[in-house]
N, C-alpha and C positions, 0 to 999 in steps of 0.2 A: 642894091646888089643882092642877088639871091644866093644863099649859101648852098653848096651841094649837100645832099642828104646822105648821112652815113649809113652803113649796114646796121640793121636792127638786130643786135645780139642780145640774147638772154644769158647772162653770166652763170646762171644755174646749170646751163647745158653745154657750156663751152670748155674746151681744154685750155687752161690758163697757166700751164707750167712755166712758159717763158715770162709771163707777167710776174708771177710770184718770184722767180729767180732774180729778175731785175730789181724788184723791191728789196729782196734780201741783200743783194750786193750794195744797193745805193744807201740803204739805212743801216747796213752792217748788223743785221739781226738774222736770227733763224725763226721762221714761222712754224708754229706747232700745227701741223696739218690735221691733227685730230680735232682741233678746235675751230676749223674753218667754217664760217657762216656765209652761205651764198644767197644773194638776192638777185633780182632781175638785172640791176645795173651796179651793184656794189658787192664787195667781198670784204670780210673781216676775219682776223685771226689773232690769237695770242702769240707773243714772241718769247724767246728764251731769256729775256730780261724783264719778264712780267709787265710788259706793256701791251697795248692793243694797236694793231695797224688796220686802218680802213682804206680800201682801194675803190676808186670809182672811175667808170668810163662815161664820158659825156661828149656829145657831138658839138661842133662849133656853133650850131644854131641855138644851143642852150648855154652858150658862154658869151656874156656881154662884155662891154668895154671895161667894166670893173673887175673882170676876171672871175675866178671861182675858188678863191682861197678862203672860204668861209671859216673852216676850223682854225686856220692860222690867225686870221684877223680877229676872231672871237677871243683869242688868248689875252687880250688887253682888258676884257670885261672883268668887273669885280662884283662881289656880293652875290654871286650866282652859284648854285650847286651844280657843277659841271666838271668833266674830266679836264685835267691840265693837258695842254698841247706841247709836244716836245720837238717835233721835226716833220718836214714834209717836202715833197718834190713832185714835179709834173713832167710829162713828156708827151710828144705827139706820136700817134699810131702811124706807121709808115703807109703812105698812099691813101690815107683816109682822113676826112675832115673830123678827126676825133682826138680828144686829149684824155690821158690817164692822169690820175692824181693819187698819191699815197700819203697818208698822214699817220704818224705815230703819236699816241697819246696815252694818258694814264689808263691803266686797266681798272674797269669798274666791275666789281664782283657781283653786285646785285643784278638780277635779271630784269629785262623789260617787263612792265606791267602786262602788256598785251603781246601776243605772238604776231598780231597784225595791227593795223592802224586803229581799228575799231575793237570794241569788246562787246560780247553778247551776254556776259555774266558780270555781276558786280564784283570788282577785284577787292573790295573791302579794305582799302588802304587806311592806315591809322590817321588820327587827327594830326599827328606830327608831320605826316606826309603833306597834308593840305597846307599846313603852316609853312613848310619849306617851299612848296610850289608858289604860294602867295609872295613870300619874301623874295624868291628868285625873280618872279615876273615883275614885281615892283622895282627891284634893283635894276633889272634890265631896262625897264621903261625910263628910268631916270638918267640913263647914260646917252652918249652920242653914238650915232651910227654913220660911218663914212660911206656906207654902201646901201643899196636898195635890196630888200628881201626878194627871194626868188622861190615862192611856194610852188611845189610841183615843177621846179626848175624853170619857171616862167617869171620874169621880173614883174613885180606888182606895181602898177601905175594907176592913176585915176582913170585912164582910158580902159585899162583891163577891167577895173571894177564896173565901170559904166557899161561896157559891152557885155560882160557876163550877166549882169542883172537885167540888161535890156532884152536879152534873149529869153530869159526864164520868167522874169517879173516885169514886163513892160509897163505895168501900172505904176511902178515907182519912177517918177519922172525926175526927181531931184536926187542924184546919186553922189553929190559932192561930199568928199571926205574932208572933214574939217580938222582932224587931229592925226598926226603921223608920229609914231614912236618906234624905237627899236623893238624887234620881235624875233623870236626863234624861227618862226615861219613854217615849222613842220611839227607842231606840238601835238602829236598823236600818242596813243597809248603804247606804241612800239618804241617811242623815243623818250619815255620816262621810265625810270626803274622803280622797283618797290620790293619789299616794304620800305627800304631806305631810298629816299628821293634823290634822283639825279637826272639832269637834262642832258641827253646825248644827241649826237649827229647835228652839228652846227653848220653844215655846209651851205644852208640857204638863208641864214640869219641876215637881218638888215632892217632898214627903216621901212615901216609898213603902217597901214591904217590902225589906229588904236582899236584894240579888241580882237585883232586877228588871231593871236595865240589862244585866247579864251574861247573864241568862236570855233576854232579848229578842234580843241579838246572837247568842247560841248557837242559838236555835231557828230563826233566819233563815239559819243556816249548815248546817242538817242535810242539805241536798242535796249537800253537799261534805264527806264524812266527815273528811278531814284538817283541814279548816278548823274544823269544829265541835269537834274534839278540841283544836285549838290554843286556841280561845276558852275551853273548859273549863279547860285547863291554865293559861292566863294568869290566869283569874279564879277559880281553885280555892277560895281562902278564902271568897269570897262564895257560890259555887255549892254548896259542900259544907257550909255552915252549914244548920241546919234551915230557916230562912227562905228561903235560896237554893234549896234543893230544892223547897220549896213554890212558889217563883216559876218554877222550871224546869217544874214540872208545870202550873202556871197557864198558861204560854206554850204548852206542848204541848196543853192543852185547847182553845186557840184554833185550833190547826192540825188536830188529829185528833179534834175533838169532833163534835157533830151536824151542824155546817155544813162539814165537811171537803170540800174540792174533790177529786174523784177523780183529777185530773191534777196535783195539787200534789205535787212530788217529795219534800216533807218529811213527807208523811202517814205512810208506813210507818216511816221512822226515828223519827218522833215517838212512834208507838205503842210501838215497841221500847224507846225511852228512858223512856217513861212507866212501862212495866212495871218497869224497873230502879228508877226513883225511888220508886214505890209500895213496892217491897220494902225499899228503904233506909229510907224513913220508918217503916215498920212495925218495922224492926229497931232504930231509934234510940231 
């Protein structure tokens, strides 16, 4: 069955008064409109009870049978530095194959390390930050995940890994992922805070190939060689496993593949690293 395609809205440019009113009524909060952060498909704002509300619009084609209650389901995780989840609800947009979801959670005062997913300057986070990152990722990997991760809102499967690598790196003939573990699945510099560490935006978490989180943070660091080297060093056991190398190559494919942006400072480093990874996979 082919799902209808929803209207492609950019929430940075839409009037959303009705959506915000509905969220305030349902969660019984007042949103501080001076703190509203708009992104292409999400909105966030502080509330009058010092919490944070995140609102997302997602088409049916990006919502699988497991649903999309990532922040709610992540509330059971332990040992991870992340905001506490308090409440949430979802509703369907009338006459559209679209769902909205709002989640109220603990307010995190520290700012994201990056204003975007990647960084072009070394953020120089302290050693304690790296220790907290490692402890959180290790704790996450040790738990169970009743759901599959959805990086970029697309469910990650063996078939997705194989097809993505096959398009960009057809010389890698064995793309079998041997290890699957719980992952945040969107571990970019925009989703970690600093200098006090916290992992935010858990809507896409779930079971994924080992090394996906480390590879995601690493590939978004490639414009800063010293930073990408630090990420690799800190997460070496994950990234130098066979699954981790496949995930590093998977992330490189998204940067340096057929849709590579010529002005992206990560493109050339990603191509260089991809050549190394391909050679290592062939040698293993």
